[in-house]
GUTORBA-918357 format. One record per residue (C-alpha): x, y, z; residue in one letter. Coordinates in pm, whole numbers, padded with zeros to 5 digits, always signed. Example, Ala and Ser with C-alpha at 12.3 -4.5 7.8 and 13.67 -1.06 7.14 Angstrom:
+01230-00450+00780A;+01367-00106+00714S;
//
This chain:
+08249+12366+05819M;+07960+12312+06056S;+07911+12554+06345T;+07889+12447+06710Y;+07516+12533+06706K;+07459+12318+06403E;+07628+12028+06574I;+07492+12066+06928S;+07165+12258+06875G;+07273+12550+07098T;+07513+12845+07083R;+07836+12844+07291V;+07723+12998+07622K;+07910+13260+07821N;+07962+13208+08193F;+08199+13408+08408A;+08361+13137+08612G;+08552+12810+08583S;+08261+12578+08677D;+07935+12659+08490Y;+07669+12487+08711P;+07424+12449+08423G;+07665+12278+08188A;+07551+11946+08047E;+07792+11655+07993T;+07957+11713+07654G;+07885+12090+07656E;+08135+12362+07560L;+08116+12712+07717W;+08321+13034+07722Y;+08456+13146+08064D;+08473+13524+08022S;+08634+13567+08370A;+08935+13358+08277N;+08918+13425+07900V;+08915+13056+07795D;+08687+12791+07663F;+08588+12495+07885R;+08438+12156+07815Y;+08263+11906+08050K;+08303+11532+07971Y;+08259+11201+08160P;+08535+11103+08403N;+08644+10756+08286L;+08928+10520+08360T;+09217+10543+08114T;+09353+10192+08178S;+09199+09855+08253G;+09240+09690+08591S;+09190+09362+08777W;+09002+09295+09101R;+08982+08979+09313T;+08700+08741+09246G;+08578+08423+09420T;+08841+08152+09442N;+08810+07843+09223L;+08712+07545+09444P;+09028+07355+09361Y;+09400+07443+09318D;+09512+07384+08957A;+09739+07490+08674T;+09674+07420+08307G;+09308+07493+08358V;+09079+07559+08061N;+08798+07817+08020G;+08534+07937+07781V;+08248+08198+07799G;+08210+08540+07948A;+08309+08701+08275Q;+07965+08650+08426T;+07887+08323+08247A;+08203+08109+08223A;+08289+07739+08226L;+08618+07639+08389I;+08731+07280+08352F;+09016+07036+08389G;+09372+07126+08478G;+09643+06968+08693E;+09584+06974+09067A;+09847+06870+09322P;+09709+06518+09301S;+09730+06505+08920G;+09511+06586+08620E;+09142+06637+08692V;+08812+06632+08501N;+08632+06872+08733T;+08402+07128+08574T;+08265+07448+08734N;+08036+07721+08608S;+08095+08079+08720Y;+07823+08348+08727D;+08051+08641+08817G;+08012+08582+09192T;+07987+08208+09260T;+08138+07883+09128Y;+07904+07588+09100T;+08042+07237+09044T;+07866+07069+08750V;+07904+06736+08570N;+08268+06634+08514S;+08440+06571+08185M;+08479+06209+08071N;+08860+06249+08057E;+09095+06424+08291S;+09288+06682+08091R;+09490+07000+08102Q;+09613+07258+07846I;+09353+07164+07589S;+09220+07375+07297M;+08868+07505+07351N;+08592+07732+07222F;+08229+07815+07281G;+08020+07947+07571T;+07923+07829+07923S;+07627+07640+07773T;+07772+07510+07448S;+08148+07433+07417A;+08415+07207+07272I;+08729+07084+07451A;+08983+06911+07233S;+09332+06769+07263G;+09550+06856+07559G;+09742+06634+07801E;+09517+06349+07914L;+09585+06124+08215D;+09962+06166+08176G;+09970+06114+07800A;+10176+06407+07659P;+09923+06478+07369T;+09581+06365+07270S;+09323+06423+06995G;+09020+06332+07209K;+08732+06580+07187T;+08435+06638+07417E;+08122+06848+07360S;+07939+07037+07638W;+07566+07104+07607N;+07509+07306+07922G;+07455+07001+08138T;+07705+06731+08053S;+08005+06636+07841W;+07988+06385+07554T;+08287+06226+07374E;+08283+06298+07000T;+08518+06277+06698T;+08892+06303+06767D;+09118+06570+06616L;+09314+06461+06311N;+09638+06572+06480T;+09682+06503+06854A;+09830+06805+07035R;+09817+07036+07334R;+09868+07399+07430N;+09726+07541+07109G;+09435+07779+07052G;+09065+07772+06978G;+08797+07996+06835S;+08427+07933+06783G;+08073+08038+06862S;+07950+07716+07017D;+07983+07336+07009S;+07874+07325+06641T;+08125+07560+06483S;+08483+07647+06548G;+08853+07594+06475I;+09163+07485+06669V;+09517+07562+06573F;+09882+07534+06666G;+10004+07365+06981G;+10283+07128+07073G;+10581+07132+07308E;+10945+07233+07255H;+11137+07167+07049P;+10854+07102+06797S;+10542+07308+06743Y;+10238+07241+06522N;+10107+07474+06239A;+09790+07275+06165N;+09445+07435+06174T;+09136+07220+06193E;+08773+07327+06144S;+08479+07170+06339W;+08127+07152+06193N;+07956+06985+06485G;+08053+06628+06396S;+08391+06613+06211T;+08728+06788+06195W;+08865+06913+05862T;+09215+07050+05800E;+09219+07403+05667V;+09489+07673+05615G;+09800+07636+05834D;+09962+07895+06060L;+10259+08079+05909P;+10481+07870+06141T;+10440+07621+06414G;+10340+07793+06738Q;+10191+07727+07083A;+10016+08010+07261G;+09703+08179+07378S;+09397+08263+07163S;+09084+08465+07134A;+08785+08405+06920G;+08408+08375+06922D;+08389+08276+06554S;+08527+08011+06319A;+08624+08288+06078T;+08790+08550+06295A;+09049+08408+06535A;+09361+08555+06697L;+09667+08355+06816F;+09942+08519+07023F;+10241+08477+07246G;+10407+08144+07309G;+10706+07966+07159P;+10763+07926+06783L;+10957+07695+06558N;+11252+07700+06578P;+11316+07723+06954S;+11453+07834+07203P;+11398+08084+07378P;+11040+07938+07396Y;+10873+08281+07423I;+10752+08527+07164S;+10526+08826+07110A;+10412+08707+06764V;+10043+08759+06685T;+09857+08614+06386V;+09496+08657+06266A;+09264+08422+06080Y;+08999+08542+05831N;+08818+08216+05765G;+09059+08108+05498T;+09416+08192+05588S;+09643+08336+05857W;+09838+08659+05842S;+10087+08830+06075S;+09964+09140+06262V;+10123+09367+06520N;+10310+09182+06794S;+10247+09202+07167M;+10461+09440+07372N;+10610+09170+07592T;+10726+08826+07475S;+10605+08536+07691R;+10438+08199+07686R;+10176+07983+07867I;+09928+08270+07929G;+09551+08228+07984P;+09380+07949+07795R;+09027+07982+07661G;+08797+08104+07390S;+08661+08451+07451S;+08303+08570+07411V;+08316+08916+07256G;+08680+08883+07139A;+08831+08792+06803N;+09079+08923+06545S;+08881+09247+06523S;+08935+09332+06887G;+08852+09235+07243G;+09138+08997+07311A;+09354+09012+07621F;+09671+08844+07747Y;+09726+08835+08124A;+10026+08697+08303G;+10242+08420+08154G;+10605+08328+08180Y;+10872+08563+08043D;+11156+08305+08032G;+11271+08386+08384T;+10958+08404+08605T;+10583+08441+08613Q;+10454+08792+08537V;+10133+08983+08588G;+10150+09202+08278K;+09825+09251+08092T;+09777+09361+07729E;+09457+09421+07529T;+09398+09398+07153W;+09185+09659+06967D;+09197+09500+06626G;+09518+09672+06526T;+09761+09682+06817S;+09824+09577+07177W;+09801+09816+07472T;+09951+09758+07818E;+09695+09768+08100E;+09703+09723+08477G;+09881+09405+08602D;+09718+09103+08760L;+09720+09111+09141N;+09862+08757+09137V;+10141+08700+08884S;+10097+08358+08726R;+10105+08142+08413Y;+09905+07848+08277N;+09571+08001+08384S;+09221+07977+08231A;+09075+08278+08052G;+08731+08386+07953A;+08553+08708+07850G;+08718+08995+07671N;+08918+09315+07705S;+08616+09502+07841T;+08506+09233+08085S;+08758+08950+08130G;+08840+08661+08364L;+09166+08496+08471C;+09140+08177+08681V;+09386+07956+08872A;+09731+07877+08716G;+10082+07852+08861S;+10211+08130+09076S;+10370+07880+09175P;+10248+07642+09313P;+09899+07580+09181Q;+09653+07857+09253S;+09281+07898+09311T;+09289+08276+09245A;+09021+08433+09028T;+09054+08788+08899E;+08805+08994+08700E;+08916+09256+08445F;+08738+09584+08373T;+08866+09761+08062G;+08945+10126+08019A;+08652+10362+07993G;+08470+10258+08309A;+08292+10543+08501P;+08478+10687+08799I;+08266+10772+09106G;+08328+11083+09315A;+08221+11280+09627W;+08077+11631+09612A;+07999+11877+09889T;+07635+11893+09999G;+07435+12102+10242T;+07562+12071+10597S;+07371+11930+10897L;+07177+12184+11097G;+07372+12081+11411T;+07729+11943+11402P;+07743+11597+11561R;+07939+11271+11572S;+07868+10922+11716N;+07514+10941+11580M;+07303+10666+11424A;+07164+10693+11071S;+06930+10546+10812A;+06848+10616+10452G;+06769+10454+10121E;+06942+10692+09885S;+07124+11022+09822A;+06785+11191+09826E;+06646+11047+10149A;+06830+11004+10480A;+06787+11033+10859L;+07034+11103+11136N;+06957+11082+11505F;+07131+11121+11842G;+07505+11190+11880G;+07774+11333+12102N;+07659+11567+12378G;+07381+11314+12454L;+07165+11448+12172S;+06804+11344+12101A;+06800+11552+11782L;+06672+11397+11460T;+06727+11551+11116E;+06578+11439+10782Q;+06733+11486+10437W;+06518+11553+10131N;+06785+11556+09867G;+06890+11918+09912S;+06854+12018+10281A;+06828+11887+10637W;+06518+11955+10851T;+06473+11891+11223E;+06195+11642+11295V;+06073+11456+11609G;+06337+11394+11879D;+06440+11056+12020L;+06274+10975+12348N;+06619+10910+12505T;+06920+11130+12424A;+07225+10915+12352R;+07535+10856+12137N;+07744+10560+12017G;+07451+10346+11904F;+07332+10173+11589M;+07060+10235+11335G;+06908+10106+11014N;+06616+10148+10780G;+06485+10435+10563T;+06411+10801+10625S;+06051+10706+10701T;+06087+10372+10874S;+06397+10333+11094A;+06525+10169+11411L;+06783+10294+11666G;+06936+10054+11929Y;+07207+10036+12192G;+07373+10320+12383Q;+07714+10448+12493D;+07682+10731+12747D;+07588+10764+13024P;+07574+10379+13049A;+07563+10087+12804R;+07209+09976+12722S;+06995+09781+12478G;+06737+10058+12444L;+06556+10041+12113T;+06332+10304+11943E;+06125+10280+11625S;+06075+10565+11379W;+05750+10585+11173N;+05839+10889+10965G;+05702+11134+11223T;+05798+11026+11576S;+05995+10774+11783W;+05845+10501+11998T;+06024+10289+12257E;+06006+09913+12183V;+06166+09596+12315A;+06534+09622+12422D;+06832+09428+12289L;+06911+09112+12492N;+07277+09224+12522T;+07349+09587+12629D;+07611+09734+12400R;+07761+10043+12243R;+07925+10112+11909Q;+07830+09791+11738G;+07707+09744+11382G;+07359+09720+11237G;+07168+09691+10922F;+06821+09615+10799G;+06543+09729+10560A;+06313+09918+10803D;+06178+09934+11153N;+06040+09576+11131T;+06362+09403+11026S;+06716+09449+11160A;+07041+09281+11264L;+07261+09407+11544A;+07615+09269+11593Y;+07944+09338+11772G;+08013+09628+12008G;+08124+09659+12372E;+07947+09671+12707N;+08208+09701+12979G;+08211+09344+13117P;+08289+09230+12766T;+08538+09439+12577D;+08464+09296+12231N;+08127+09146+12154I;+08055+08884+11886A;+07690+08843+11977A;+07437+08899+11692T;+07064+08964+11734E;+06781+08976+11488Q;+06473+09207+11514W;+06135+09095+11380N;+05934+09410+11447G;+05854+09329+11809S;+06150+09152+11974S;+06521+09065+11946W;+06640+08706+11909T;+06997+08586+11953E;+07142+08427+11640V;+07487+08312+11532N;+07784+08516+11645D;+08042+08706+11437L;+08363+08509+11373N;+08566+08808+11490T;+08442+08982+11808A;+08491+09359+11774R;+08370+09710+11836I;+08285+09974+11575N;+08228+09743+11273P;+08047+09912+10986S;+07794+09724+10779G;+07526+09718+10516T;+07250+09491+10399G;+06921+09338+10509I;+06855+09045+10748V;+06900+08784+10473T;+07217+08924+10315A;+07455+09164+10483G;+07816+09267+10539L;+08024+09364+10841A;+08368+09513+10782A;+08655+09678+10970G;+08622+09783+11337G;+08865+09742+11625R;+08931+09527+11930T;+08989+09684+12271V;+09172+09751+12499P;+09468+09703+12267A;+09285+09908+12000N;+09383+09671+11718S;+09219+09808+11403I;+09070+09550+11175K;+09039+09474+10798T;+08824+09162+10840E;+08507+09146+10633T;+08227+08901+10713E;+07912+08818+10512E;+07575+08736+10673W;+07358+08488+10474N;+07052+08501+10691G;+07165+08248+10946S;+07545+08272+10993S;+07862+08475+10927W;+08140+08372+10692S;+08479+08538+10634E;+08539+08710+10301K;+08816+08919+10138N;+08959+09184+10373D;+08946+09562+10335L;+09251+09719+10176N;+09279+09974+10466T;+09224+09883+10829A;+08985+10131+10996R;+08673+10183+11203Y;+08388+10435+11242G;+08345+10432+10868V;+08071+10583+10646F;+07910+10278+10489A;+07621+10255+10239S;+07295+10083+10330K;+07081+09787+10213F;+07258+09613+09919N;+07545+09405+10056Y;+07693+09353+09708D;+07669+09727+09612D;+07866+09897+09893V;+08078+10206+09941F;+08295+10225+10254Y;+08462+10562+10314A;+08664+10760+10567G;+08697+10631+10926G;+08979+10624+11172Y;+09299+10428+11094A;+09490+10477+11423G;+09716+10716+11607P;+09843+10976+11566P;+09510+11113+11432G;+09497+10928+11099V;+09161+10986+10933F;+09191+10835+10582P;+09001+10978+10290L;+08997+10640+10117N;+08676+10507+09959T;+08650+10135+09884E;+08385+09966+09677L;+08251+09611+09735W;+08094+09401+09459N;+07996+09097+09667G;+08342+08943+09643V;+08623+09197+09692S;+08714+09558+09774W;+08868+09804+09532V;+08984+10157+09601E;+08831+10452+09419T;+08799+10838+09458S;+08868+10988+09802D;+08633+11178+10032M;+08689+11550+10064T;+08702+11562+10447T;+08873+11297+10662G;+08649+11196+10955R;+08481+10909+11131N;+08176+10820+11347A;+07919+11000+11128G;+07611+10886+10943G;+07548+10761+10588S;+07281+10650+10343S;+07230+10508+09995G;+07423+10254+09779T;+07735+10247+09567Q;+07560+10242+09227S;+07257+10465+09294A;+07439+10724+09511G;+07459+10802+09882G;+07559+11041+10156L;+07821+11080+10434A;+07741+11335+10703F;+07862+11462+11041G;+08132+11280+11235G;+08464+11351+11416G;+08756+11357+11449P;+08768+11313+11819G;+08579+11570+12028P;+08547+11800+11721T;+08200+11752+11579Q;+08136+11827+11211Q;+07831+11922+11009A;+07978+11851+10663A;+07765+11645+10413T;+07919+11481+10110E;+07722+11323+09828E;+07855+11010+09654W;+07781+10946+09286S;+07896+10642+09088S;+07976+10869+08794T;+08146+11202+08767S;+08257+11467+08509E;+08576+11648+08432V;+08605+12007+08312I;+08879+12061+08059K;+09028+12399+07968V;+09075+12413+07589L;+09405+12563+07478T;+09552+12637+07136D;
//
């Protein structure tokens, strides 16, 4: 047997303590203090999960899909007005309407990618079944050779518009067993299914398909868990799904086939729509996290690592898009860092990363500025005007601070050049505790806040390096919104309205000229520690969630479309400073609660490790 040194290149090290600071990921060591062996390994998710994506532009059920999560084609379906021929491409963030199909259809049999696909059969313009086939070339649909057997609600598998198969389909009480192979111009009948079946499918190849769920001959109960696999010649039965159902997601999957990568999400269990999700590893099905919106007759794309579920019946018809991330995704975490030199809250901050940050001002009418170098805080040049409850943006060497709470609201603005602060042109609207973001001391956006005469401000101003200009207002006037971004793409989330102190979940996106409402936070709060710069790469942590003294530890991550909860902070607090981004790492420092001012610094990383004690 090989020794540990022969495998890893080093001997097992001895360290007297449970957390050996020099341990590498994947390293084993002996803890002589506790008399046990310990092992460090990556902290990864153990189950797949869904998060909300951008809504499909139209309500529909019986929609069809092909492609990958970040490069999908969604087409057809039945809208409230009837069957449609609408086609949309999806890039993982945005739907774009492209050229329509020649025929309006739903529940067809499809395969291919977002740039090269086949749609065949289905229900067309009210006709219960059809054999009509259309080919997509990345720009438009072209009618081509019909199927030999007209049908709907079957499966498809293929690499592109030149090679694939379709199989099964039908409607109770009769289901089809036929399989037809496509060579780019004609359909040829090949080996039949073991029995007639309608259902969902996965396949990126004409020689490795998977067909699962749905009703079988004979019927009822019109649901099953039966799974069959195709090897290019014939079909064989493999392990069944855990939950019997029908009319699940419809589409050919890039990166999924009989060898693994398939998923089944939602469907109808004979009584109601469900959100259950299962993934296929080539041998068996595993239950994963449920859809957020239970539904059936949706479109599917992607695979069990990175999947997509679009529209369907919830009922009624839905626009909901959800994105699936499979088990094994990295889990981010907070770790304790070096504390501020002086405890403070209600400060302003700037910073591009977890290695470079700036905090300035704060409660007690402080003018103090501290700079972070990745391991420690150092006092640098003071503000010209001591203040608190104001806004800031930029980097550790090029920052802007603006607004003021005590002793009176103001629009005072100061610019930081890496060494000292200089007073520059004031905001047009005096305010305190608003939001702000921007790349440096030449480019910023200020929004929201309060100034006495106006309890809740919606006014937004843009800084060009020398002056502030009023631009379009927030949709929801509020105080204490947190935000991230640059002047062409930013985000404002949470906050509160006074005097009622209604705490907000609303999220708004800035596109360079106006604000638009987006998916809300999961937890209403204000005075949050938010990352900087990249509006689609955001962490949003801590804050205040209301009386009596609720300071949530929650961290939420934003991907440009929706929020998802992840690992908690260590210390609950609000009204501190922050830096960095979700993916590259960041900081949270200082803050409350209330009159209690803290010096604690926490460092965010998008990955983390777990230490396991090895036992007999």
